[in-house]
PyMOL commands that place a pseudoatom at each C-alpha (Angstrom):
pseudoatom trace, name=CA, resn=UNK, resi=1, chain=A, elem=C, hetatm=0, pos=[31.710, -68.144, -36.348]
pseudoatom trace, name=CA, resn=UNK, resi=2, chain=A, elem=C, hetatm=0, pos=[32.949, -69.517, -39.657]
pseudoatom trace, name=CA, resn=UNK, resi=3, chain=A, elem=C, hetatm=0, pos=[32.968, -73.250, -38.997]
pseudoatom trace, name=CA, resn=UNK, resi=4, chain=A, elem=C, hetatm=0, pos=[31.757, -76.085, -36.832]
pseudoatom trace, name=CA, resn=UNK, resi=5, chain=A, elem=C, hetatm=0, pos=[33.584, -76.064, -33.520]
pseudoatom trace, name=CA, resn=UNK, resi=6, chain=A, elem=C, hetatm=0, pos=[36.059, -78.746, -32.400]
pseudoatom trace, name=CA, resn=UNK, resi=7, chain=A, elem=C, hetatm=0, pos=[33.628, -79.516, -29.568]
pseudoatom trace, name=CA, resn=UNK, resi=8, chain=A, elem=C, hetatm=0, pos=[30.869, -80.368, -32.018]
pseudoatom trace, name=CA, resn=UNK, resi=9, chain=A, elem=C, hetatm=0, pos=[33.161, -82.364, -34.311]
pseudoatom trace, name=CA, resn=UNK, resi=10, chain=A, elem=C, hetatm=0, pos=[34.280, -84.437, -31.326]
pseudoatom trace, name=CA, resn=UNK, resi=11, chain=A, elem=C, hetatm=0, pos=[30.686, -85.020, -30.188]
pseudoatom trace, name=CA, resn=UNK, resi=12, chain=A, elem=C, hetatm=0, pos=[29.610, -86.079, -33.671]
pseudoatom trace, name=CA, resn=UNK, resi=13, chain=A, elem=C, hetatm=0, pos=[32.502, -88.541, -33.866]
pseudoatom trace, name=CA, resn=UNK, resi=14, chain=A, elem=C, hetatm=0, pos=[31.531, -89.952, -30.469]
pseudoatom trace, name=CA, resn=UNK, resi=15, chain=A, elem=C, hetatm=0, pos=[27.729, -90.034, -30.747]
pseudoatom trace, name=CA, resn=UNK, resi=16, chain=A, elem=C, hetatm=0, pos=[26.658, -89.433, -34.332]
pseudoatom trace, name=CA, resn=UNK, resi=17, chain=A, elem=C, hetatm=0, pos=[25.872, -86.628, -36.738]
pseudoatom trace, name=CA, resn=UNK, resi=18, chain=A, elem=C, hetatm=0, pos=[22.418, -85.647, -35.452]
pseudoatom trace, name=CA, resn=UNK, resi=19, chain=A, elem=C, hetatm=0, pos=[23.509, -83.186, -32.793]
pseudoatom trace, name=CA, resn=UNK, resi=20, chain=A, elem=C, hetatm=0, pos=[20.883, -80.976, -31.129]
pseudoatom trace, name=CA, resn=UNK, resi=21, chain=A, elem=C, hetatm=0, pos=[21.990, -77.494, -30.082]
pseudoatom trace, name=CA, resn=UNK, resi=22, chain=A, elem=C, hetatm=0, pos=[19.898, -75.923, -27.322]
pseudoatom trace, name=CA, resn=UNK, resi=23, chain=A, elem=C, hetatm=0, pos=[19.851, -72.413, -25.903]
pseudoatom trace, name=CA, resn=UNK, resi=24, chain=A, elem=C, hetatm=0, pos=[17.401, -70.115, -24.136]
pseudoatom trace, name=CA, resn=UNK, resi=25, chain=A, elem=C, hetatm=0, pos=[16.737, -66.411, -23.850]
pseudoatom trace, name=CA, resn=UNK, resi=26, chain=A, elem=C, hetatm=0, pos=[14.822, -64.366, -21.328]
pseudoatom trace, name=CA, resn=UNK, resi=27, chain=A, elem=C, hetatm=0, pos=[16.157, -65.366, -17.936]
pseudoatom trace, name=CA, resn=UNK, resi=28, chain=A, elem=C, hetatm=0, pos=[16.558, -61.802, -16.704]
pseudoatom trace, name=CA, resn=UNK, resi=29, chain=A, elem=C, hetatm=0, pos=[13.519, -59.756, -17.823]
pseudoatom trace, name=CA, resn=UNK, resi=30, chain=A, elem=C, hetatm=0, pos=[10.783, -58.528, -15.504]
pseudoatom trace, name=CA, resn=UNK, resi=31, chain=A, elem=C, hetatm=0, pos=[8.106, -59.634, -17.972]
pseudoatom trace, name=CA, resn=UNK, resi=32, chain=A, elem=C, hetatm=0, pos=[7.454, -62.266, -20.584]
pseudoatom trace, name=CA, resn=UNK, resi=33, chain=A, elem=C, hetatm=0, pos=[8.319, -65.941, -20.938]
pseudoatom trace, name=CA, resn=UNK, resi=34, chain=A, elem=C, hetatm=0, pos=[11.654, -67.666, -21.099]
pseudoatom trace, name=CA, resn=UNK, resi=35, chain=A, elem=C, hetatm=0, pos=[12.031, -69.117, -24.614]
pseudoatom trace, name=CA, resn=UNK, resi=36, chain=A, elem=C, hetatm=0, pos=[14.215, -72.052, -25.643]
pseudoatom trace, name=CA, resn=UNK, resi=37, chain=A, elem=C, hetatm=0, pos=[15.175, -73.326, -29.067]
pseudoatom trace, name=CA, resn=UNK, resi=38, chain=A, elem=C, hetatm=0, pos=[16.389, -76.804, -29.975]
pseudoatom trace, name=CA, resn=UNK, resi=39, chain=A, elem=C, hetatm=0, pos=[17.877, -77.226, -33.425]
pseudoatom trace, name=CA, resn=UNK, resi=40, chain=A, elem=C, hetatm=0, pos=[19.629, -79.811, -35.563]
pseudoatom trace, name=CA, resn=UNK, resi=41, chain=A, elem=C, hetatm=0, pos=[21.822, -78.326, -38.260]
pseudoatom trace, name=CA, resn=UNK, resi=42, chain=A, elem=C, hetatm=0, pos=[23.121, -80.507, -41.121]
pseudoatom trace, name=CA, resn=UNK, resi=43, chain=A, elem=C, hetatm=0, pos=[26.615, -81.773, -40.361]
pseudoatom trace, name=CA, resn=UNK, resi=44, chain=A, elem=C, hetatm=0, pos=[27.493, -82.059, -44.041]
pseudoatom trace, name=CA, resn=UNK, resi=45, chain=A, elem=C, hetatm=0, pos=[26.938, -78.369, -44.805]
pseudoatom trace, name=CA, resn=UNK, resi=46, chain=A, elem=C, hetatm=0, pos=[29.192, -75.444, -44.038]
pseudoatom trace, name=CA, resn=UNK, resi=47, chain=A, elem=C, hetatm=0, pos=[28.324, -73.199, -41.140]
pseudoatom trace, name=CA, resn=UNK, resi=48, chain=A, elem=C, hetatm=0, pos=[26.288, -70.129, -42.087]
pseudoatom trace, name=CA, resn=UNK, resi=49, chain=A, elem=C, hetatm=0, pos=[28.600, -67.133, -42.197]
pseudoatom trace, name=CA, resn=UNK, resi=50, chain=A, elem=C, hetatm=0, pos=[27.991, -64.602, -39.455]
pseudoatom trace, name=CA, resn=UNK, resi=51, chain=A, elem=C, hetatm=0, pos=[26.337, -66.949, -36.951]
pseudoatom trace, name=CA, resn=UNK, resi=52, chain=A, elem=C, hetatm=0, pos=[27.507, -66.025, -33.453]
pseudoatom trace, name=CA, resn=UNK, resi=53, chain=A, elem=C, hetatm=0, pos=[26.255, -65.495, -29.923]
pseudoatom trace, name=CA, resn=UNK, resi=54, chain=A, elem=C, hetatm=0, pos=[22.999, -63.585, -30.429]
pseudoatom trace, name=CA, resn=UNK, resi=55, chain=A, elem=C, hetatm=0, pos=[24.075, -60.948, -27.879]
pseudoatom trace, name=CA, resn=UNK, resi=56, chain=A, elem=C, hetatm=0, pos=[26.918, -59.945, -30.181]
pseudoatom trace, name=CA, resn=UNK, resi=57, chain=A, elem=C, hetatm=0, pos=[24.635, -59.288, -33.147]
pseudoatom trace, name=CA, resn=UNK, resi=58, chain=A, elem=C, hetatm=0, pos=[22.394, -56.353, -33.918]
pseudoatom trace, name=CA, resn=UNK, resi=59, chain=A, elem=C, hetatm=0, pos=[18.672, -56.848, -34.432]
pseudoatom trace, name=CA, resn=UNK, resi=60, chain=A, elem=C, hetatm=0, pos=[18.690, -56.709, -38.223]
pseudoatom trace, name=CA, resn=UNK, resi=61, chain=A, elem=C, hetatm=0, pos=[21.513, -59.232, -38.484]
pseudoatom trace, name=CA, resn=UNK, resi=62, chain=A, elem=C, hetatm=0, pos=[19.776, -61.597, -36.069]
pseudoatom trace, name=CA, resn=UNK, resi=63, chain=A, elem=C, hetatm=0, pos=[16.535, -61.476, -38.076]
pseudoatom trace, name=CA, resn=UNK, resi=64, chain=A, elem=C, hetatm=0, pos=[18.373, -62.170, -41.343]
pseudoatom trace, name=CA, resn=UNK, resi=65, chain=A, elem=C, hetatm=0, pos=[20.355, -65.031, -39.854]
pseudoatom trace, name=CA, resn=UNK, resi=66, chain=A, elem=C, hetatm=0, pos=[17.307, -66.541, -38.143]
pseudoatom trace, name=CA, resn=UNK, resi=67, chain=A, elem=C, hetatm=0, pos=[15.572, -66.859, -41.521]
pseudoatom trace, name=CA, resn=UNK, resi=68, chain=A, elem=C, hetatm=0, pos=[18.621, -68.556, -43.041]
pseudoatom trace, name=CA, resn=UNK, resi=69, chain=A, elem=C, hetatm=0, pos=[18.965, -70.871, -40.049]
pseudoatom trace, name=CA, resn=UNK, resi=70, chain=A, elem=C, hetatm=0, pos=[15.325, -71.944, -40.372]
pseudoatom trace, name=CA, resn=UNK, resi=71, chain=A, elem=C, hetatm=0, pos=[15.855, -72.661, -44.061]
pseudoatom trace, name=CA, resn=UNK, resi=72, chain=A, elem=C, hetatm=0, pos=[18.935, -74.801, -43.389]
pseudoatom trace, name=CA, resn=UNK, resi=73, chain=A, elem=C, hetatm=0, pos=[17.862, -76.655, -40.234]
pseudoatom trace, name=CA, resn=UNK, resi=74, chain=A, elem=C, hetatm=0, pos=[17.053, -80.367, -40.359]
pseudoatom trace, name=CA, resn=UNK, resi=75, chain=A, elem=C, hetatm=0, pos=[14.761, -79.875, -37.369]
pseudoatom trace, name=CA, resn=UNK, resi=76, chain=A, elem=C, hetatm=0, pos=[13.857, -76.900, -35.226]
pseudoatom trace, name=CA, resn=UNK, resi=77, chain=A, elem=C, hetatm=0, pos=[11.584, -76.593, -32.225]
pseudoatom trace, name=CA, resn=UNK, resi=78, chain=A, elem=C, hetatm=0, pos=[10.711, -73.847, -29.772]
pseudoatom trace, name=CA, resn=UNK, resi=79, chain=A, elem=C, hetatm=0, pos=[9.547, -74.166, -26.196]
pseudoatom trace, name=CA, resn=UNK, resi=80, chain=A, elem=C, hetatm=0, pos=[8.604, -71.627, -23.565]
pseudoatom trace, name=CA, resn=UNK, resi=81, chain=A, elem=C, hetatm=0, pos=[7.725, -71.234, -19.924]
pseudoatom trace, name=CA, resn=UNK, resi=82, chain=A, elem=C, hetatm=0, pos=[5.319, -68.441, -19.064]
pseudoatom trace, name=CA, resn=UNK, resi=83, chain=A, elem=C, hetatm=0, pos=[5.798, -65.655, -16.550]
pseudoatom trace, name=CA, resn=UNK, resi=84, chain=A, elem=C, hetatm=0, pos=[3.408, -67.477, -14.250]
pseudoatom trace, name=CA, resn=UNK, resi=85, chain=A, elem=C, hetatm=0, pos=[5.530, -70.623, -14.491]
pseudoatom trace, name=CA, resn=UNK, resi=86, chain=A, elem=C, hetatm=0, pos=[8.665, -68.592, -13.741]
pseudoatom trace, name=CA, resn=UNK, resi=87, chain=A, elem=C, hetatm=0, pos=[7.002, -67.375, -10.538]
pseudoatom trace, name=CA, resn=UNK, resi=88, chain=A, elem=C, hetatm=0, pos=[5.750, -70.814, -9.579]
pseudoatom trace, name=CA, resn=UNK, resi=89, chain=A, elem=C, hetatm=0, pos=[8.855, -72.840, -10.374]
pseudoatom trace, name=CA, resn=UNK, resi=90, chain=A, elem=C, hetatm=0, pos=[11.707, -70.240, -10.183]
pseudoatom trace, name=CA, resn=UNK, resi=91, chain=A, elem=C, hetatm=0, pos=[13.728, -69.190, -13.198]
pseudoatom trace, name=CA, resn=UNK, resi=92, chain=A, elem=C, hetatm=0, pos=[16.085, -72.179, -13.176]
pseudoatom trace, name=CA, resn=UNK, resi=93, chain=A, elem=C, hetatm=0, pos=[13.322, -74.770, -13.313]
pseudoatom trace, name=CA, resn=UNK, resi=94, chain=A, elem=C, hetatm=0, pos=[11.285, -72.688, -15.757]
pseudoatom trace, name=CA, resn=UNK, resi=95, chain=A, elem=C, hetatm=0, pos=[14.305, -72.562, -18.067]
pseudoatom trace, name=CA, resn=UNK, resi=96, chain=A, elem=C, hetatm=0, pos=[14.677, -76.329, -17.881]
pseudoatom trace, name=CA, resn=UNK, resi=97, chain=A, elem=C, hetatm=0, pos=[10.952, -76.706, -18.619]
pseudoatom trace, name=CA, resn=UNK, resi=98, chain=A, elem=C, hetatm=0, pos=[11.241, -74.512, -21.726]
pseudoatom trace, name=CA, resn=UNK, resi=99, chain=A, elem=C, hetatm=0, pos=[14.193, -76.608, -22.940]
pseudoatom trace, name=CA, resn=UNK, resi=100, chain=A, elem=C, hetatm=0, pos=[12.313, -79.852, -22.280]
pseudoatom trace, name=CA, resn=UNK, resi=101, chain=A, elem=C, hetatm=0, pos=[9.350, -78.586, -24.296]
pseudoatom trace, name=CA, resn=UNK, resi=102, chain=A, elem=C, hetatm=0, pos=[11.617, -77.675, -27.205]
pseudoatom trace, name=CA, resn=UNK, resi=103, chain=A, elem=C, hetatm=0, pos=[13.497, -80.990, -27.094]
pseudoatom trace, name=CA, resn=UNK, resi=104, chain=A, elem=C, hetatm=0, pos=[10.319, -83.050, -26.897]
pseudoatom trace, name=CA, resn=UNK, resi=105, chain=A, elem=C, hetatm=0, pos=[9.317, -82.079, -30.453]
pseudoatom trace, name=CA, resn=UNK, resi=106, chain=A, elem=C, hetatm=0, pos=[12.670, -82.730, -32.105]
pseudoatom trace, name=CA, resn=UNK, resi=107, chain=A, elem=C, hetatm=0, pos=[12.305, -86.497, -32.807]
pseudoatom trace, name=CA, resn=UNK, resi=108, chain=A, elem=C, hetatm=0, pos=[8.999, -85.990, -34.617]
pseudoatom trace, name=CA, resn=UNK, resi=109, chain=A, elem=C, hetatm=0, pos=[10.279, -83.073, -36.661]
pseudoatom trace, name=CA, resn=UNK, resi=110, chain=A, elem=C, hetatm=0, pos=[13.571, -84.804, -37.405]
pseudoatom trace, name=CA, resn=UNK, resi=111, chain=A, elem=C, hetatm=0, pos=[11.940, -88.133, -38.202]
pseudoatom trace, name=CA, resn=UNK, resi=112, chain=A, elem=C, hetatm=0, pos=[14.505, -89.876, -36.019]
pseudoatom trace, name=CA, resn=UNK, resi=113, chain=A, elem=C, hetatm=0, pos=[15.980, -89.822, -32.556]
pseudoatom trace, name=CA, resn=UNK, resi=114, chain=A, elem=C, hetatm=0, pos=[18.836, -87.313, -32.309]
pseudoatom trace, name=CA, resn=UNK, resi=115, chain=A, elem=C, hetatm=0, pos=[22.222, -88.716, -31.363]
pseudoatom trace, name=CA, resn=UNK, resi=116, chain=A, elem=C, hetatm=0, pos=[23.192, -86.215, -28.677]
pseudoatom trace, name=CA, resn=UNK, resi=117, chain=A, elem=C, hetatm=0, pos=[22.261, -82.879, -27.131]
pseudoatom trace, name=CA, resn=UNK, resi=118, chain=A, elem=C, hetatm=0, pos=[24.586, -79.956, -26.446]
pseudoatom trace, name=CA, resn=UNK, resi=119, chain=A, elem=C, hetatm=0, pos=[23.360, -77.072, -24.287]
pseudoatom trace, name=CA, resn=UNK, resi=120, chain=A, elem=C, hetatm=0, pos=[24.650, -73.664, -23.337]
pseudoatom trace, name=CA, resn=UNK, resi=121, chain=A, elem=C, hetatm=0, pos=[25.834, -73.223, -19.753]
pseudoatom trace, name=CA, resn=UNK, resi=122, chain=A, elem=C, hetatm=0, pos=[26.349, -75.753, -16.990]
pseudoatom trace, name=CA, resn=UNK, resi=123, chain=A, elem=C, hetatm=0, pos=[24.940, -79.302, -16.808]
pseudoatom trace, name=CA, resn=UNK, resi=124, chain=A, elem=C, hetatm=0, pos=[21.211, -79.442, -16.023]
pseudoatom trace, name=CA, resn=UNK, resi=125, chain=A, elem=C, hetatm=0, pos=[20.566, -82.380, -13.736]
pseudoatom trace, name=CA, resn=UNK, resi=126, chain=A, elem=C, hetatm=0, pos=[16.790, -82.171, -14.251]
pseudoatom trace, name=CA, resn=UNK, resi=127, chain=A, elem=C, hetatm=0, pos=[16.809, -81.891, -18.054]
pseudoatom trace, name=CA, resn=UNK, resi=128, chain=A, elem=C, hetatm=0, pos=[16.009, -85.579, -18.401]
pseudoatom trace, name=CA, resn=UNK, resi=129, chain=A, elem=C, hetatm=0, pos=[18.273, -86.318, -21.389]
pseudoatom trace, name=CA, resn=UNK, resi=130, chain=A, elem=C, hetatm=0, pos=[21.957, -87.096, -21.673]
pseudoatom trace, name=CA, resn=UNK, resi=131, chain=A, elem=C, hetatm=0, pos=[23.695, -83.921, -22.759]
pseudoatom trace, name=CA, resn=UNK, resi=132, chain=A, elem=C, hetatm=0, pos=[26.967, -82.056, -22.966]
pseudoatom trace, name=CA, resn=UNK, resi=133, chain=A, elem=C, hetatm=0, pos=[26.995, -78.599, -21.400]
pseudoatom trace, name=CA, resn=UNK, resi=134, chain=A, elem=C, hetatm=0, pos=[29.330, -75.916, -22.716]
pseudoatom trace, name=CA, resn=UNK, resi=135, chain=A, elem=C, hetatm=0, pos=[29.852, -72.740, -20.709]
pseudoatom trace, name=CA, resn=UNK, resi=136, chain=A, elem=C, hetatm=0, pos=[29.451, -69.777, -23.078]
pseudoatom trace, name=CA, resn=UNK, resi=137, chain=A, elem=C, hetatm=0, pos=[28.423, -72.320, -25.666]
pseudoatom trace, name=CA, resn=UNK, resi=138, chain=A, elem=C, hetatm=0, pos=[26.594, -69.717, -27.750]
pseudoatom trace, name=CA, resn=UNK, resi=139, chain=A, elem=C, hetatm=0, pos=[30.016, -68.223, -28.538]
pseudoatom trace, name=CA, resn=UNK, resi=140, chain=A, elem=C, hetatm=0, pos=[31.772, -71.579, -28.954]
pseudoatom trace, name=CA, resn=UNK, resi=141, chain=A, elem=C, hetatm=0, pos=[29.365, -73.978, -30.692]
pseudoatom trace, name=CA, resn=UNK, resi=142, chain=A, elem=C, hetatm=0, pos=[27.679, -73.366, -34.018]
pseudoatom trace, name=CA, resn=UNK, resi=143, chain=A, elem=C, hetatm=0, pos=[24.517, -75.312, -33.185]
pseudoatom trace, name=CA, resn=UNK, resi=144, chain=A, elem=C, hetatm=0, pos=[24.031, -73.514, -29.881]
pseudoatom trace, name=CA, resn=UNK, resi=145, chain=A, elem=C, hetatm=0, pos=[24.629, -70.156, -31.563]
pseudoatom trace, name=CA, resn=UNK, resi=146, chain=A, elem=C, hetatm=0, pos=[21.932, -70.991, -34.144]
pseudoatom trace, name=CA, resn=UNK, resi=147, chain=A, elem=C, hetatm=0, pos=[19.520, -71.864, -31.334]
pseudoatom trace, name=CA, resn=UNK, resi=148, chain=A, elem=C, hetatm=0, pos=[20.421, -68.645, -29.525]
pseudoatom trace, name=CA, resn=UNK, resi=149, chain=A, elem=C, hetatm=0, pos=[19.620, -66.495, -32.559]
pseudoatom trace, name=CA, resn=UNK, resi=150, chain=A, elem=C, hetatm=0, pos=[16.277, -68.150, -33.304]
pseudoatom trace, name=CA, resn=UNK, resi=151, chain=A, elem=C, hetatm=0, pos=[15.211, -68.012, -29.652]
pseudoatom trace, name=CA, resn=UNK, resi=152, chain=A, elem=C, hetatm=0, pos=[16.143, -64.338, -29.369]
pseudoatom trace, name=CA, resn=UNK, resi=153, chain=A, elem=C, hetatm=0, pos=[14.327, -63.310, -32.547]
pseudoatom trace, name=CA, resn=UNK, resi=154, chain=A, elem=C, hetatm=0, pos=[11.258, -65.321, -31.512]
pseudoatom trace, name=CA, resn=UNK, resi=155, chain=A, elem=C, hetatm=0, pos=[11.092, -63.811, -28.041]
pseudoatom trace, name=CA, resn=UNK, resi=156, chain=A, elem=C, hetatm=0, pos=[11.639, -60.270, -29.320]
pseudoatom trace, name=CA, resn=UNK, resi=157, chain=A, elem=C, hetatm=0, pos=[8.730, -60.686, -31.755]
pseudoatom trace, name=CA, resn=UNK, resi=158, chain=A, elem=C, hetatm=0, pos=[6.535, -62.030, -28.996]
pseudoatom trace, name=CA, resn=UNK, resi=159, chain=A, elem=C, hetatm=0, pos=[7.310, -59.085, -26.702]
pseudoatom trace, name=CA, resn=UNK, resi=160, chain=A, elem=C, hetatm=0, pos=[6.662, -56.643, -29.543]
pseudoatom trace, name=CA, resn=UNK, resi=161, chain=A, elem=C, hetatm=0, pos=[3.254, -58.267, -30.063]
pseudoatom trace, name=CA, resn=UNK, resi=162, chain=A, elem=C, hetatm=0, pos=[2.507, -58.028, -26.348]
pseudoatom trace, name=CA, resn=UNK, resi=163, chain=A, elem=C, hetatm=0, pos=[3.507, -54.361, -26.398]
pseudoatom trace, name=CA, resn=UNK, resi=164, chain=A, elem=C, hetatm=0, pos=[0.592, -53.677, -28.710]
pseudoatom trace, name=CA, resn=UNK, resi=165, chain=A, elem=C, hetatm=0, pos=[-1.746, -54.814, -25.920]
pseudoatom trace, name=CA, resn=UNK, resi=166, chain=A, elem=C, hetatm=0, pos=[0.207, -53.245, -23.070]
pseudoatom trace, name=CA, resn=UNK, resi=167, chain=A, elem=C, hetatm=0, pos=[1.651, -49.971, -24.310]
pseudoatom trace, name=CA, resn=UNK, resi=168, chain=A, elem=C, hetatm=0, pos=[2.920, -48.499, -21.043]
pseudoatom trace, name=CA, resn=UNK, resi=169, chain=A, elem=C, hetatm=0, pos=[6.084, -50.572, -20.674]
pseudoatom trace, name=CA, resn=UNK, resi=170, chain=A, elem=C, hetatm=0, pos=[8.002, -50.161, -23.979]
pseudoatom trace, name=CA, resn=UNK, resi=171, chain=A, elem=C, hetatm=0, pos=[8.393, -53.912, -24.410]
pseudoatom trace, name=CA, resn=UNK, resi=172, chain=A, elem=C, hetatm=0, pos=[8.939, -53.393, -28.129]
pseudoatom trace, name=CA, resn=UNK, resi=173, chain=A, elem=C, hetatm=0, pos=[12.224, -51.710, -27.170]
pseudoatom trace, name=CA, resn=UNK, resi=174, chain=A, elem=C, hetatm=0, pos=[13.299, -53.422, -23.949]
pseudoatom trace, name=CA, resn=UNK, resi=175, chain=A, elem=C, hetatm=0, pos=[11.896, -56.949, -24.485]
pseudoatom trace, name=CA, resn=UNK, resi=176, chain=A, elem=C, hetatm=0, pos=[10.675, -56.950, -20.896]
pseudoatom trace, name=CA, resn=UNK, resi=177, chain=A, elem=C, hetatm=0, pos=[13.986, -56.091, -19.267]
pseudoatom trace, name=CA, resn=UNK, resi=178, chain=A, elem=C, hetatm=0, pos=[14.023, -53.666, -16.355]
pseudoatom trace, name=CA, resn=UNK, resi=179, chain=A, elem=C, hetatm=0, pos=[14.814, -50.411, -18.115]
pseudoatom trace, name=CA, resn=UNK, resi=180, chain=A, elem=C, hetatm=0, pos=[13.888, -47.093, -16.553]
pseudoatom trace, name=CA, resn=UNK, resi=181, chain=A, elem=C, hetatm=0, pos=[10.891, -46.726, -18.868]
pseudoatom trace, name=CA, resn=UNK, resi=182, chain=A, elem=C, hetatm=0, pos=[9.662, -50.214, -18.016]
pseudoatom trace, name=CA, resn=UNK, resi=183, chain=A, elem=C, hetatm=0, pos=[10.017, -49.628, -14.269]
pseudoatom trace, name=CA, resn=UNK, resi=184, chain=A, elem=C, hetatm=0, pos=[8.272, -46.273, -14.577]
pseudoatom trace, name=CA, resn=UNK, resi=185, chain=A, elem=C, hetatm=0, pos=[5.432, -48.007, -16.390]
pseudoatom trace, name=CA, resn=UNK, resi=186, chain=A, elem=C, hetatm=0, pos=[5.081, -50.511, -13.577]
pseudoatom trace, name=CA, resn=UNK, resi=187, chain=A, elem=C, hetatm=0, pos=[5.060, -47.754, -10.959]
pseudoatom trace, name=CA, resn=UNK, resi=188, chain=A, elem=C, hetatm=0, pos=[2.366, -45.811, -12.818]
pseudoatom trace, name=CA, resn=UNK, resi=189, chain=A, elem=C, hetatm=0, pos=[0.214, -48.614, -14.217]
pseudoatom trace, name=CA, resn=UNK, resi=190, chain=A, elem=C, hetatm=0, pos=[0.912, -51.695, -12.115]
pseudoatom trace, name=CA, resn=UNK, resi=191, chain=A, elem=C, hetatm=0, pos=[1.709, -55.221, -13.200]
pseudoatom trace, name=CA, resn=UNK, resi=192, chain=A, elem=C, hetatm=0, pos=[0.144, -57.167, -16.045]
pseudoatom trace, name=CA, resn=UNK, resi=193, chain=A, elem=C, hetatm=0, pos=[-0.466, -60.884, -16.306]
pseudoatom trace, name=CA, resn=UNK, resi=194, chain=A, elem=C, hetatm=0, pos=[2.813, -61.072, -18.228]
pseudoatom trace, name=CA, resn=UNK, resi=195, chain=A, elem=C, hetatm=0, pos=[4.983, -59.693, -15.422]
pseudoatom trace, name=CA, resn=UNK, resi=196, chain=A, elem=C, hetatm=0, pos=[7.041, -61.989, -13.224]
pseudoatom trace, name=CA, resn=UNK, resi=197, chain=A, elem=C, hetatm=0, pos=[5.848, -60.963, -9.805]
pseudoatom trace, name=CA, resn=UNK, resi=198, chain=A, elem=C, hetatm=0, pos=[8.881, -62.547, -8.153]
pseudoatom trace, name=CA, resn=UNK, resi=199, chain=A, elem=C, hetatm=0, pos=[11.140, -60.326, -10.269]
pseudoatom trace, name=CA, resn=UNK, resi=200, chain=A, elem=C, hetatm=0, pos=[9.176, -57.132, -9.546]
pseudoatom trace, name=CA, resn=UNK, resi=201, chain=A, elem=C, hetatm=0, pos=[9.290, -57.067, -5.744]
pseudoatom trace, name=CA, resn=UNK, resi=202, chain=A, elem=C, hetatm=0, pos=[11.460, -53.955, -5.714]
pseudoatom trace, name=CA, resn=UNK, resi=203, chain=A, elem=C, hetatm=0, pos=[9.246, -52.023, -8.122]
pseudoatom trace, name=CA, resn=UNK, resi=204, chain=A, elem=C, hetatm=0, pos=[6.420, -49.927, -6.692]
pseudoatom trace, name=CA, resn=UNK, resi=205, chain=A, elem=C, hetatm=0, pos=[3.055, -51.319, -7.811]
pseudoatom trace, name=CA, resn=UNK, resi=206, chain=A, elem=C, hetatm=0, pos=[-0.130, -49.618, -6.712]
pseudoatom trace, name=CA, resn=UNK, resi=207, chain=A, elem=C, hetatm=0, pos=[-2.665, -51.062, -9.153]
pseudoatom trace, name=CA, resn=UNK, resi=208, chain=A, elem=C, hetatm=0, pos=[-4.315, -54.464, -9.056]
pseudoatom trace, name=CA, resn=UNK, resi=209, chain=A, elem=C, hetatm=0, pos=[-2.957, -57.237, -11.205]
pseudoatom trace, name=CA, resn=UNK, resi=210, chain=A, elem=C, hetatm=0, pos=[-4.696, -58.135, -14.420]
pseudoatom trace, name=CA, resn=UNK, resi=211, chain=A, elem=C, hetatm=0, pos=[-6.165, -61.660, -14.406]
pseudoatom trace, name=CA, resn=UNK, resi=212, chain=A, elem=C, hetatm=0, pos=[-3.511, -64.256, -15.143]
pseudoatom trace, name=CA, resn=UNK, resi=213, chain=A, elem=C, hetatm=0, pos=[-4.243, -66.635, -17.984]
pseudoatom trace, name=CA, resn=UNK, resi=214, chain=A, elem=C, hetatm=0, pos=[-4.070, -70.305, -16.898]
pseudoatom trace, name=CA, resn=UNK, resi=215, chain=A, elem=C, hetatm=0, pos=[-1.122, -71.068, -19.158]
pseudoatom trace, name=CA, resn=UNK, resi=216, chain=A, elem=C, hetatm=0, pos=[0.260, -67.587, -19.778]
pseudoatom trace, name=CA, resn=UNK, resi=217, chain=A, elem=C, hetatm=0, pos=[-1.458, -66.154, -22.839]
pseudoatom trace, name=CA, resn=UNK, resi=218, chain=A, elem=C, hetatm=0, pos=[1.848, -64.766, -24.122]
pseudoatom trace, name=CA, resn=UNK, resi=219, chain=A, elem=C, hetatm=0, pos=[2.531, -68.342, -25.274]
pseudoatom trace, name=CA, resn=UNK, resi=220, chain=A, elem=C, hetatm=0, pos=[-0.525, -68.266, -27.535]
pseudoatom trace, name=CA, resn=UNK, resi=221, chain=A, elem=C, hetatm=0, pos=[0.775, -65.403, -29.655]
pseudoatom trace, name=CA, resn=UNK, resi=222, chain=A, elem=C, hetatm=0, pos=[3.149, -67.692, -31.536]
pseudoatom trace, name=CA, resn=UNK, resi=223, chain=A, elem=C, hetatm=0, pos=[1.816, -71.052, -32.792]
pseudoatom trace, name=CA, resn=UNK, resi=224, chain=A, elem=C, hetatm=0, pos=[5.203, -72.787, -32.464]
pseudoatom trace, name=CA, resn=UNK, resi=225, chain=A, elem=C, hetatm=0, pos=[5.187, -72.049, -28.752]
pseudoatom trace, name=CA, resn=UNK, resi=226, chain=A, elem=C, hetatm=0, pos=[1.759, -73.533, -28.105]
pseudoatom trace, name=CA, resn=UNK, resi=227, chain=A, elem=C, hetatm=0, pos=[1.479, -76.646, -30.233]
pseudoatom trace, name=CA, resn=UNK, resi=228, chain=A, elem=C, hetatm=0, pos=[2.117, -79.180, -27.477]
for i in range(1, 228): cmd.bond("trace and resi %d" % i, "trace and resi %d" % (i + 1))
show_as sticks, trace
zoom trace
């Protein structure tokens, strides 16, 4: 992605230059939180070369770009919903909650109210803010792509940290997704507090669950996910 998209240029002309891009990662895994990023990139600066849908980038490129994005951003905020919240609310509402938590911090970090919000996917009737939804927005909109990269790198680091505490599931390699090694780990060692029980119904579990932290202690591993 070499430039700001026509969608974003149109939205800036209509609403103003402070456009918040929002995206999330982690809807599909068996374990870990869903993580959202909200970001305001400067409209008067060229797009960072190489920024694209995070799924199209390799790990090393994502990490490099995430650092550059953080350096360039006018405001950046992360939000998350824990595995327990995914089970309690369902993944749709947990995703919206993670986005709301990320968006709530933007005015303070920006020092002003943003002019408009653009999100990846379809309109979210419960988001609580006026927004423009763009299907496959992480491949079409620069701001959403930036949010996608930062959210992905953040969640991958979190799952790698959790893997140090729970070594049977290879989270450092699968980020909580249902790979064969992860499913084998569940079958042999049971579920942890970080597993989404509603996502694991088809996986054999013979051991008792670990105690579940009241707010999902995976959120405490990264300060930017637990400062609200």
